[in-house]
C-alpha positions as CSV (number, residue, x, y, z in Angstrom):
1,M,-13.5,21.2,-119.5
2,A,-16.6,21.9,-121.2
3,T,-19.6,22.1,-119.0
4,M,-21.4,18.8,-119.0
5,T,-24.7,17.9,-118.4
6,P,-26.3,17.2,-115.4
7,R,-26.8,13.0,-116.4
8,E,-23.1,13.4,-117.6
9,R,-21.5,14.6,-114.8
10,I,-23.7,11.8,-112.4
11,R,-22.0,9.5,-114.5
12,A,-18.4,10.5,-114.5
13,T,-19.3,11.2,-110.7
14,L,-20.1,7.6,-110.6
15,T,-17.5,5.8,-112.8
16,G,-14.4,7.9,-110.7
17,E,-13.7,10.0,-114.5
18,P,-13.2,14.3,-114.7
19,V,-15.9,16.2,-114.2
20,D,-15.7,20.3,-114.4
21,R,-17.4,20.5,-111.2
22,P,-18.9,19.0,-108.2
23,P,-22.4,17.7,-108.5
24,I,-24.7,18.3,-106.2
25,S,-28.2,17.6,-105.5
26,L,-31.1,19.5,-102.6
27,W,-34.8,17.4,-101.1
28,R,-36.9,18.5,-99.4
29,H,-41.1,16.8,-99.1
30,F,-43.6,19.1,-100.2
31,P,-46.3,18.9,-97.8
32,G,-50.0,19.5,-99.0
33,E,-48.9,19.0,-102.5
34,D,-48.1,15.4,-102.1
35,E,-51.4,13.8,-102.7
36,T,-51.6,14.1,-106.1
37,A,-49.4,12.6,-109.0
38,R,-49.5,15.5,-110.8
39,A,-49.4,18.3,-107.5
40,L,-46.5,16.4,-106.4
41,A,-44.9,15.8,-109.3
42,G,-45.4,20.1,-110.7
43,A,-44.0,20.8,-107.0
44,T,-40.7,18.9,-108.1
45,V,-40.2,20.5,-111.5
46,R,-40.8,23.1,-110.3
47,F,-38.2,23.3,-107.3
48,Q,-35.4,21.7,-110.2
49,R,-36.4,24.6,-112.3
50,R,-35.4,26.6,-109.3
51,Y,-32.1,25.4,-108.5
52,N,-31.2,23.1,-111.0
53,V,-29.7,20.7,-109.1
54,D,-28.1,17.3,-110.9
55,L,-30.0,14.8,-109.3
56,V,-33.2,14.8,-109.0
57,K,-34.7,12.4,-105.8
58,L,-38.5,11.9,-105.7
59,M,-40.1,12.9,-102.7
60,P,-43.2,10.9,-101.6
61,T,-44.3,11.2,-98.3
62,G,-42.1,8.5,-96.0
63,M,-45.0,6.5,-95.4
64,Y,-46.1,5.8,-99.6
65,P,-45.0,2.1,-99.0
66,A,-47.2,1.2,-96.2
67,I,-50.4,3.3,-97.2
68,D,-51.6,0.1,-99.7
69,Y,-51.2,-2.4,-97.0
70,G,-53.8,-1.0,-94.6
71,V,-53.0,1.9,-92.9
72,T,-53.2,5.2,-92.3
73,V,-51.5,8.6,-91.3
74,K,-51.5,11.7,-90.7
75,A,-50.0,14.8,-90.6
76,S,-46.8,15.2,-89.2
77,N,-46.6,18.6,-87.7
78,D,-43.3,19.4,-87.8
79,D,-41.0,21.0,-89.8
80,I,-40.4,17.5,-92.3
81,G,-43.4,18.3,-93.7
82,T,-44.2,14.2,-94.2
83,T,-46.7,11.8,-92.8
84,R,-47.1,9.5,-89.6
85,F,-48.1,6.2,-88.6
86,A,-52.1,6.5,-87.2
87,A,-53.4,2.4,-87.7
88,G,-52.0,-0.5,-89.4
89,P,-53.5,-3.9,-90.0
90,I,-50.6,-5.8,-87.7
91,H,-52.4,-6.5,-84.1
92,A,-51.2,-9.7,-83.8
93,P,-47.6,-11.5,-85.5
94,G,-49.5,-13.7,-86.9
95,D,-50.9,-11.2,-88.9
96,W,-48.1,-10.3,-91.5
97,A,-48.7,-13.7,-93.4
98,R,-52.3,-11.9,-93.6
99,L,-51.2,-8.5,-95.8
100,P,-53.1,-8.1,-98.8
101,A,-51.2,-7.9,-102.3
102,V,-50.4,-4.4,-103.5
103,S,-49.8,-3.2,-106.9
104,P,-47.9,-0.6,-108.2
105,A,-50.7,-0.7,-110.8
106,G,-53.2,1.1,-108.5
107,G,-53.7,2.6,-105.1
108,T,-50.8,4.6,-103.8
109,L,-47.7,3.0,-105.3
110,A,-49.4,4.1,-109.2
111,R,-49.5,7.6,-108.0
112,E,-45.7,7.7,-107.4
113,V,-45.2,5.4,-110.9
114,E,-47.2,8.3,-112.2
115,V,-44.8,10.6,-110.6
116,T,-41.6,9.5,-111.8
117,R,-43.7,9.3,-115.4
118,L,-44.2,13.1,-115.1
119,V,-41.4,14.0,-113.7
120,R,-39.0,12.5,-116.4
121,T,-41.3,13.8,-119.5
122,A,-41.2,17.2,-118.3
123,L,-37.4,17.8,-116.7
124,G,-35.9,15.6,-120.3
125,P,-33.4,12.8,-120.9
126,D,-30.8,14.9,-119.3
127,A,-32.6,15.2,-115.8
128,V,-31.7,12.2,-113.6
129,V,-34.2,11.1,-111.5
130,V,-34.2,8.8,-108.5
131,Q,-37.0,7.3,-107.0
132,T,-37.1,6.9,-102.8
133,I,-37.4,3.6,-101.8
134,F,-37.4,1.6,-98.1
135,G,-35.8,-1.5,-97.5
136,P,-38.5,-4.1,-96.7
137,L,-37.5,-4.3,-93.2
138,T,-38.1,-0.3,-92.7
139,I,-41.0,-0.8,-94.4
140,A,-42.7,-3.0,-92.0
141,A,-42.1,-1.1,-89.5
142,K,-44.2,1.4,-90.9
143,I,-46.8,-1.0,-91.3
144,A,-45.9,-2.0,-87.5
145,G,-45.9,1.7,-86.3
146,T,-42.2,1.2,-84.7
147,A,-39.6,-0.9,-84.5
148,E,-40.2,-2.2,-81.6
149,A,-43.2,-3.7,-82.9
150,V,-41.5,-5.3,-85.2
151,T,-38.7,-6.8,-82.6
152,R,-41.4,-8.0,-80.9
153,S,-43.0,-9.8,-83.9
154,A,-39.8,-11.6,-84.4
155,E,-39.1,-12.5,-81.2
156,W,-42.8,-14.2,-80.8
157,D,-43.9,-16.1,-84.6
158,E,-40.6,-14.9,-86.5
159,T,-41.9,-17.1,-89.6
160,A,-44.8,-14.7,-89.7
161,L,-43.2,-11.5,-89.8
162,R,-40.6,-13.4,-92.6
163,A,-43.7,-14.6,-95.1
164,G,-44.3,-10.7,-94.4
165,L,-41.4,-9.7,-95.3
166,D,-41.2,-11.8,-98.7
167,R,-44.5,-10.3,-99.8
168,I,-43.1,-6.8,-99.2
169,S,-39.7,-7.8,-101.1
170,D,-42.0,-8.6,-104.0
171,D,-44.0,-5.3,-103.8
172,V,-40.9,-3.3,-103.3
173,I,-39.7,-5.1,-106.7
174,A,-42.4,-4.9,-108.9
175,F,-42.4,-1.1,-108.2
176,G,-39.0,-0.3,-108.7
177,R,-38.8,-1.8,-112.1
178,A,-42.6,-0.2,-112.6
179,C,-40.6,3.3,-112.0
180,L,-37.6,2.2,-113.6
181,E,-40.5,1.6,-116.8
182,A,-42.0,5.0,-116.1
183,G,-37.9,7.1,-116.3
184,A,-36.5,6.7,-113.2
185,D,-32.7,6.3,-113.4
186,G,-32.0,4.2,-110.4
187,F,-32.8,4.6,-106.6
188,F,-32.8,6.2,-103.3
189,F,-32.7,2.9,-100.8
190,A,-33.3,3.9,-97.7
191,T,-32.7,1.7,-94.3
192,Q,-34.2,3.3,-91.1
193,L,-32.8,0.5,-89.3
194,A,-29.2,-0.3,-90.1
195,D,-28.0,1.5,-87.3
196,R,-26.8,0.0,-83.8
197,S,-28.7,1.8,-81.9
198,A,-32.3,1.1,-83.5
199,L,-32.6,-3.2,-83.3
200,P,-31.5,-5.2,-81.1
201,D,-27.2,-6.5,-82.2
202,G,-27.2,-8.4,-84.6
203,M,-30.6,-8.5,-85.5
204,Y,-30.6,-6.4,-88.6
205,R,-27.9,-8.7,-90.3
206,R,-30.4,-12.1,-89.6
207,L,-33.1,-10.2,-90.6
208,A,-32.8,-7.6,-92.8
209,M,-30.0,-7.8,-95.1
210,N,-31.2,-11.1,-97.3
211,Y,-34.1,-9.1,-97.9
212,D,-32.3,-5.5,-98.9
213,L,-29.8,-7.7,-101.2
214,R,-33.2,-10.1,-102.5
215,V,-34.4,-5.9,-103.5
216,L,-31.3,-4.4,-104.8
217,N,-30.1,-7.4,-106.6
218,A,-33.4,-7.4,-108.7
219,L,-33.5,-3.6,-109.8
220,R,-29.2,-3.6,-110.6
221,D,-29.5,-4.1,-114.4
222,G,-32.1,-1.4,-115.0
223,A,-30.8,1.0,-112.3
224,W,-27.0,3.3,-113.1
225,C,-27.9,5.2,-110.0
226,T,-28.7,3.7,-106.9
227,I,-27.7,5.8,-103.5
228,V,-28.5,3.9,-100.4
229,H,-29.4,6.3,-97.4
230,L,-28.4,4.7,-93.8
231,H,-30.5,6.3,-91.3
232,G,-29.4,7.4,-87.9
233,S,-27.2,8.1,-85.1
234,A,-24.7,5.1,-85.8
235,P,-25.1,4.0,-89.0
236,M,-23.5,0.1,-89.9
237,F,-21.2,1.7,-92.9
238,E,-20.0,-1.0,-93.7
239,L,-23.3,-1.4,-95.6
240,A,-22.0,1.0,-98.1
241,D,-19.2,-1.8,-99.8
242,E,-21.5,-4.6,-99.5
243,Y,-24.4,-3.9,-101.2
244,P,-24.5,-3.6,-104.9
245,V,-24.4,0.3,-104.8
246,D,-23.4,3.2,-106.1
247,A,-22.9,5.9,-103.6
248,V,-23.9,5.9,-99.8
249,N,-25.6,9.3,-98.1
250,W,-25.2,9.4,-94.3
251,H,-26.1,12.3,-91.5
252,D,-22.2,13.1,-91.9
253,R,-22.5,16.3,-90.5
254,E,-23.9,14.8,-87.3
255,T,-22.3,11.6,-86.8
256,R,-19.3,9.5,-88.1
257,P,-17.8,9.1,-90.3
258,S,-16.9,12.2,-91.5
259,L,-16.6,12.8,-95.6
260,A,-12.4,12.6,-95.3
261,E,-12.6,9.3,-93.5
262,A,-15.4,8.0,-95.7
263,L,-13.1,8.5,-98.4
264,R,-11.2,5.4,-96.2
265,L,-14.1,3.5,-95.4
266,T,-15.8,3.0,-98.8
267,A,-15.1,2.8,-102.7
268,R,-18.6,4.0,-103.3
269,V,-18.8,7.3,-104.4
270,I,-20.7,9.9,-101.1
271,V,-23.5,11.7,-101.3
272,A,-23.4,14.0,-98.1
273,G,-21.6,17.4,-97.2
274,I,-24.7,19.4,-96.1
275,S,-26.2,19.2,-92.2
276,R,-30.0,18.8,-92.7
277,R,-30.5,21.2,-90.3
278,G,-27.9,23.2,-89.8
279,V,-26.8,26.9,-91.5
280,I,-29.1,25.0,-94.3
281,V,-31.5,26.3,-92.3
282,N,-30.7,28.5,-89.5
283,G,-27.2,30.2,-91.3
284,T,-26.9,32.5,-93.4
285,P,-26.3,32.2,-97.3
286,E,-22.7,32.3,-97.2
287,D,-23.5,29.5,-94.0
288,A,-24.7,27.6,-96.2
289,A,-22.4,28.2,-98.5
290,G,-19.3,27.4,-96.4
291,E,-20.4,24.3,-96.0
292,V,-20.5,22.9,-99.3
293,R,-17.4,24.4,-99.7
294,D,-15.8,22.5,-96.6
295,A,-17.3,19.1,-98.3
296,V,-15.6,19.4,-101.0
297,R,-12.7,20.6,-99.4
298,Q,-12.5,17.5,-97.4
299,T,-12.8,15.2,-99.7
300,G,-10.5,17.2,-102.7
301,G,-14.1,17.2,-104.6
302,A,-13.1,13.6,-105.4
303,R,-16.4,10.8,-105.5
304,L,-18.7,13.3,-104.1
305,I,-22.2,14.6,-105.0
306,V,-23.1,17.4,-102.5
307,A,-26.0,17.0,-100.3
308,P,-27.9,16.2,-97.7
309,G,-27.8,13.5,-94.8
310,C,-31.4,13.2,-94.6
311,V,-34.7,15.9,-95.4
312,I,-34.0,19.6,-95.5
313,P,-36.8,21.0,-93.7
314,Y,-39.1,23.0,-96.0
315,R,-38.6,26.1,-94.1
316,A,-34.8,26.4,-95.0
317,P,-34.9,30.0,-96.9
318,E,-34.9,29.4,-100.6
319,E,-31.4,31.9,-100.5
320,N,-29.0,29.2,-98.6
321,L,-30.9,26.8,-101.1
322,Q,-29.8,29.2,-103.8
323,A,-26.2,30.0,-102.0
324,A,-25.5,26.3,-101.5
325,R,-26.5,25.3,-105.0
326,D,-23.6,28.0,-106.2
327,A,-21.6,27.3,-104.1
328,V,-20.3,24.1,-106.7
329,M,-20.4,26.1,-109.5
330,I,-17.5,28.2,-107.7
331,T,-15.4,25.5,-106.3
332,G,-15.7,24.0,-110.4
333,Q,-13.6,27.0,-111.6
334,S,-11.2,27.1,-109.0
């Protein structure tokens, strides 16, 4: 088979067509370089030109969607390289109904739209670029500081919380549309609370799903590559088929289902196979390549985009990242 471009390879994978080799994606944060659009775009482009992965996941700081609502952040001081909550606007449940208006035309959201535009311009039409967005309830937890704070708000004044979630949903949609206009092909839709250990039983379905679906359905027409990320140790994996997405990403090396099990459980393309804190960080280049080969072996290369289950620590050795990237070339020749 002739060599495919990244866009051709990802499209074929998502539609079940033959590919010349399994596609791969790698992603990490860029601490200190994610404070301006130009710096983050430059770091992203340099990373892409270094590893030439098939899918470029934009990596704003994880707290970016909360900042314009009045959240202040501080460095996480860990090897992930993102930021964490310092203070925010929610002091009582009624504060959810008084969240300020935010817009992709200004503030932090405008910065991330500009990153999208700059990366698309630099990498050209063959690159597949997806912007990271979060589920509205996950954003609410970022605004409040913890998932527990959101749970308390739901118990004390669910009406006010839902008013806040309505606003957040509309704002995510506006941001997503602006990113599509700036050149994004789709989204990495991350929910950090669709985990059976994160919220009281049944709360996610009752309180989060309608807002997730509002966002995903609103952005569906303009996005051809959308991945749902199910974060945590007990993911609600069934959401992969319930949500209007193309693919699913989860911590497959840390929790169930395994890659082989996932092929039986979902019709979606699987974006997984690399342990975010495993051999890609602590092993040898051969270890990193072996993990990729194992992912292809488990799936037969079918419906697979080789990728980390979550963010790779920025201290992961370059030679390990390169070995993982090179391993898909070898599997494509076998």
